[in-house]
C-alpha positions, 0 to 999 in steps of 0.5 A: 420658845427658850429662855436665852440670854444676850449680850449687846449689841441686840439691834438685829435681834430685836429689830428681826422679833419687831419685823416679824411680828404682825399684829403687836409691839408693847413696850415699857421703857424709861429712856428714849431717843431718836434712835427710836426712829431707826429701830422702829422703821415705817417698814416695820410699824405699818402692819402692826394694829397693837402699837404700845408704849408706857415711858417716863415723862420727866423733864429732869432727863432728855430722854425721858423728854425726848418729844420728837421721837415720842411725836414720831410715834405717836404719828406712826399710830402708837398709844403712849402713856406714861409713868414716871415710877418705870424703870423696867425694860420691857419689849413684847411682840407677837411671839417673843418678850424680852426682859432686858437692862437696855433703853430705847437708846444708841447705848442701850441697844450697842455701845453699853454692856448691857444684859438681855433675856428672851424669856421661854413660854411660861414668861412669855404670857407673864410678861403680857400680864405685867405689861397689861396690869401697868398700862391700866395704872397708866392709861390716864396719863396720856402723851398726845400731840397736844401735851407735846406741843404744850411742852415743846419749850422745855424740850428746846431748852433741855436739849440746848443744856445737854449740847455743851455737857459733854465739851471739854471745859476750857483751861484758865491759866495764869501768867502774871506779868506785862513789861516792868508794870507791877500789876498787883500794885496797880490792882491794890491801889485801884482795889482799894482806893477810896473812890466814892460809889455811894451813887452806884451803890444806891443806883444798884439798890435799884437795878437789884428791885427791878430784876427781882421783880421782872424775875418774880413776873416772869416766874409767876406769869411766864413770857409777855413781849411788854415786859421787855419792849414798847415802841414810843407811844405805847402805855408801857414805853418806860416801863420794860427791859429796853427803856431800863437798859436804855434810859434807866437806871442800867443804863446809868449803871453800865451802858450796851452801846447799842441802838434802840432798833438793835433791841427792838430786832431781839426783842421782836423775833419769835426766838426771844421767848426760847432766849429768856426761857434759857436764861431763866429756866424757872419761869417753864418750871425746870430746875433753876441754873447752878452757876456755881458749879464750874460745868453748869456755868460753862454749859450756860456760857456756851448755850447764851450764844446757841441762838439764831437771831438777827442783832443777838451777837455779843454785847445783848447776850452778855447783857442779858447774863449780866442783868440776870445773874449779875453776881457771875458776870462782870458788866463788861459787854465787849469780849474785845474789852475782857480779853485785854484786861484779862490778858493784862491781869495773866490769863492764859486760855485756850478758848475759842467760841465767843461762850469759851471766851465768856466762860475763861474771862468771867472765871478768871476775874470772879477769882481774880476779884473775890476779895473785893467787898462791892458789886459787879457793877463796881467791879467793871468800873474798876476793871475799866481802870485797870485796862486803860491804865494798863493801855496807858502804860504800853503806848507812854512806855513805847515812846508815845506823848500823853496829849496825842494819846488823851486825844487819841480817844473820842469818847468821853468816858475813855478819855476820863479813864486815861485821865484816871490811869495817869493817876494810877500809874504816878502813885505807884511810880510805874514811870518817870513822872517827866515821860508821863506828863509830856 
């Protein structure tokens, strides 16, 4: 056997060598994707007795943690060990040994610029020795079906993170104009108001304490359903996130408008554990979200909605995100409300999906309100003032009567904001007082 240098693609060459091998397929390769199933088909694997793989088992990269592929290989009779220090790529059959830069991925075998050497007779024996020595050092680190099952929740979260990493980030631009209304003057008035927020600040302290206690418990003890919901009559009825959202501190700071049945259907769903794992990956021992990074924040917003759970539509995903990460999300849980206020403040965006919209609206509002020395609970109250002040302005400017406008709203909290909006517009002399007081 003579030495041969091969450039990509190498799929057909290696598949042919694997297929001709009657006994052995030994591989040492750190990165593996689902592409391995295509290369290592059942037809190739059935006749082999000595099937061994040394790989990495590292949750920081999905291609060292591709659990379905590893499970497939175990089902095909592979013994698999892990060694997180390996970087070599070595493929050995009965008759060939390939030293290569190619991982067992489509990129490694076909798309990337890689270099592979099929070694000569002397180095063929050396490759066996290298592999066997590495196997001896790694053989206690067995990848079994039990280990895979134990880590599958981590894999699902990593896969969801990866899903949106390569998406184009939504564009966020500004065109700052609403008719003849001086928006900046209105913002300055609302953001510099002397409104008494002392009660809100006191509640925010309690909210922060409750949030940190829940996060600490999830990180130290793992997921527990009773931390999120308990029915009437249960001893922990008043000591969970549902009760906090519906009746406790959080409800006083920022109500969701959701009924108990809606919370219960989500919190009792088997997939809810994965939602919490996604929101708080450190509860699985994974790296926490770095939401200061726009790309990471974009992935988070898109992944937040990527769960098929009844009643888990818009309000509850946003509510959970704002609970766990209040410094990044204002406490407004209807995308249409966020859209209205952002467009009022001049937002222009190409966002189409819920995740893209949530990203665009919160990035925009965070920058718009960065100088305000309050938390997001108070900022959300200010944002609603902006929303309904402008909505009132537009309706008055279109010739509607103020009393008819105020009667058209059924909810007391909106009526209060319309009345506050009337005062705001009067203070900045946005419309003739005679028009506003009709």
